[in-house]
C-alpha positions as CSV (number, residue, x, y, z in Angstrom):
1,M,22.3,41.4,-8.0
2,T,22.6,40.0,-4.5
3,L,22.0,36.3,-3.9
4,S,22.2,34.5,-0.6
5,R,24.5,31.5,-0.3
6,E,21.4,29.3,-0.3
7,E,20.1,30.9,-3.5
8,L,23.6,30.5,-5.2
9,F,23.6,26.8,-4.1
10,D,20.1,26.3,-5.5
11,T,20.9,28.0,-8.8
12,L,24.2,26.1,-9.1
13,S,22.5,22.8,-8.3
14,S,19.8,23.3,-10.8
15,H,22.4,24.1,-13.5
16,L,24.5,21.0,-12.6
17,V,21.4,18.8,-12.9
18,E,20.1,20.5,-16.1
19,M,23.4,20.9,-18.0
20,F,25.4,17.9,-16.9
21,E,22.7,15.5,-15.7
22,V,24.3,15.3,-12.2
23,P,21.9,13.5,-9.8
24,S,20.7,16.1,-7.4
25,D,21.4,13.8,-4.4
26,K,25.1,13.9,-5.2
27,I,25.2,17.7,-5.0
28,S,26.4,19.1,-1.6
29,L,28.7,21.9,-0.5
30,S,31.6,19.4,-0.1
31,A,31.0,17.6,-3.4
32,R,34.1,17.7,-5.6
33,L,33.3,18.8,-9.1
34,Y,35.6,16.4,-10.9
35,E,35.8,13.4,-8.6
36,D,32.3,13.3,-7.1
37,L,30.2,15.0,-9.9
38,D,32.1,13.6,-12.8
39,L,32.6,17.0,-14.5
40,D,35.5,17.4,-16.9
41,S,37.4,20.4,-18.1
42,I,35.0,21.1,-21.0
43,D,32.1,20.9,-18.4
44,A,34.0,23.4,-16.3
45,V,34.2,25.9,-19.2
46,D,30.5,25.5,-19.9
47,L,29.8,26.1,-16.2
48,I,31.9,29.3,-16.2
49,V,30.0,30.5,-19.2
50,K,26.7,29.9,-17.4
51,L,27.9,31.6,-14.2
52,Q,29.0,34.6,-16.3
53,E,25.5,34.8,-17.7
54,I,24.0,34.7,-14.2
55,S,26.4,37.3,-12.8
56,G,26.7,39.5,-15.8
57,K,30.4,39.6,-15.1
58,R,33.5,38.0,-16.6
59,I,35.1,35.2,-14.6
60,K,38.9,34.9,-15.0
61,P,39.9,31.4,-15.9
62,E,42.8,31.5,-13.4
63,V,40.3,32.2,-10.6
64,F,38.2,29.3,-11.6
65,K,41.2,26.9,-11.7
66,L,41.3,27.0,-7.9
67,V,37.8,25.8,-7.7
68,R,37.4,22.2,-6.5
69,T,34.1,21.9,-4.7
70,V,30.6,23.1,-5.0
71,E,31.3,25.4,-2.0
72,D,34.3,26.8,-3.9
73,V,32.1,27.8,-6.8
74,I,29.7,29.5,-4.4
75,D,32.6,31.4,-2.8
76,C,33.8,32.4,-6.2
77,M,30.4,33.6,-7.2
78,E,30.0,35.6,-4.0
79,N,33.3,37.4,-4.7
80,I,32.4,38.1,-8.3
81,L,28.9,39.5,-7.3
82,A,30.5,41.6,-4.6
83,E,32.9,43.4,-7.0
């Protein structure tokens, strides 16, 4: 499955709105997951599970620990989908 950065952003945005009730106007590439979007560690785990469903691949928790912004999530997803 190959998705463009824009498609990854759109997919991620819709999940953030749907799963965590994040206002869509707060979601940008530079938005910080914890500080700007008010996600917590449990939300991060839920997000990883959702991303694994989308990609069909396992995401290592240590890889996701480095993720801080929406753009980091997209970079992570691109790397996983490229494997």
